[in-house]
N, C-alpha and C positions, 0 to 999 in steps of 0.2 A: 589506226596506224598508231606505231610503238612509239609513245610519248617518251621526250625527253627526262631520265634520269639521273641525278647526282646526288650520293647521299654523303660527300664527302665532309660539309659542313652540318648534317643533322643528328642530333640526339635526340631520342625520344626514351620518357620514361613512362612506366607502368608500375602498379603497386609495387611487383616484384622483380622487373627487369629494367634494364637499360640498354636501347636498341642504337647501337652505335656504329660507326666506320669502324672497319678492322685496322689495327695496327701491326707493326711488327714483332711487338711485345707479347702478343696473342698466339705465338708459335706454336709452344708448349700445350698449351690449353687447345687448339685445332688439333693438333697430333693426338692427344687423349683421348677425345671423342671421335674423329677420324679413322683410327686404327682400329676402332670396335668394329668386329667383323659382323655385327649385328645392325650397325648404322647407317653404312653406306649403301648397302643393296637396298635398303628401303626406299632410296632417293635415285636408285639407278646408275651407283657407281660402286666401285671395288675400295675394300677398307685402305685406306694409306698403309703404306710399306715401311716408310721410314719417315723420318724429320722432315729431308731433303724435299719427299714427297709433298708433303704438307706446307712446306716453304714454297713451292711452286704454285701451289692452290692459293696461298696467301697471297703471293703477289699479282695473283689475278682477282684477288679479292680486292687489294688495294689500288691497282691500276683500273679496274674495272668501275669503281666507283658506283656500284648498284647492290651491294650486300652488305645488310644489317650485319652485326654481330650479335648474339643474344648474351648479355652480361647479366649472370645470376650468381649473387651471395660472393662478388667479388672476382668471379671468374667466368670464361667465355663457354658456355656450354651448347652453343649452336648457331645457327644463321638463318637468315631469311633473305633472299635473294629476289629482287624486283627486276624479273628477267625480260627478255622480248619474247613477244609469240611470233607464228608461224602466219605471217600477213599474207602470204600466197594463200594458204589453206582456207583463211577464214577472211576473204576478202570483204562480208558484208559489216566490219570494222573500220572500213578504210577511212570513214569520215568521222570516227572517234578517237577518242584519247586512251588508249588501252596499254597494259601490261600482263605480267603473268607472274605470280609468285610461286617461289619454290623455297621450302625450308626443310630442315635437318634438326633435330634434337638430341643430346648425349642419352645414352639408353637410362643412365641412372635419376634422369628427369622425367622421363617417360610416367606419365598418370598423375602428375602434379598439375595440369592444367596451364604450363608454362606456355606451350605453344597457343592454345586458341588467344589465351591474353596477348602475345607479341604480335600474332597477325591481326587481331582486331585491331592493335594501336597502329600497325603500318596502313590498315585499309583505312584508318580515320586519316591518318597523314596523306593518301595517295588522293581521295577524296575531297577531303576540306582543303588541304595545302597544294598539292599538286593538281588538282583540278581533271582528275581523272574523270572517263566515262564508266568506264567498263574494267574490271577486274577478272583475270582470269586464273583458274589453279587446277592442274590434275593430280591425279594418283593413279597407281596401277591398282587393278581391282582387287586383289590380294591384301593391297596396304589398306586393312581395314582404320588404324589408327590416323593414318594421314584422312582418311576419308571423313573421320569422325571430327579432326578438326575444320576440315572445310564446312561441314553440316553446322558446326557451333559457330561458326562465322557469318553463316548465312549464304553459302556460297549454293547453288541448285546445280543440276544436271543441265550438261549444255549439249556434249558429243560423247561418241565412243570411238576408241580407234587404235592404232597399234603404235606404238612408242619403242624406238631402238634405243637402249641404253650404251653406254660409254664403252660395254663389253661385246656390242653388237649382239645381245639377247634382244629377242623381239617380247614386248610385255601386251597385254590387254592393259589400257588405260580410259579411263574416263575423265574427262575436261567437263570442268564446273564454271559457273560464270556468277558475278555480283553486279550487277549496274550500280550506280550511284542512287538512282531514283528508288531500287530493291532497297537499298542500305539505309538511305534516310526516312524510308516508311516505317523501317522497322526501329527505327531509334525513338 
């Protein structure tokens, strides 16, 4: 089942990142990376065309209370969302506490190891503090960067399928899984 998540009062710290709730003052940073034509399509959404579009997304992040802003060197360069998964498609998890991660990072930060660092800290928080049993994460088959982040963080293959993006484009998709037991044994 989709476990309840609220990041409103949560701040996580890594060596280089602060993961925290989104604020209205983050609008310019969000627009700066979300308007990049290389960033959104990696996650299945179109680049933001205006600050007003970014404002609508920022409002959803704030009200949804399930998405961390990734702050690096004083500015927000990405996000990690603790999303719900499709309970009807995966009924085998009905007795477990489960969520799904989604993440995006500004292009100028690609290749610096920031996303595995941030995702690893969110995983720790979800397993240790929120007591989840399972975390799912997916990527388009062509998105090798996302695949590599998931591998570095301990996710293993679970399922293949098709994913319909926000632009109604159908993409081949791999779903990966990390259980609390596997995470604990790898520590």
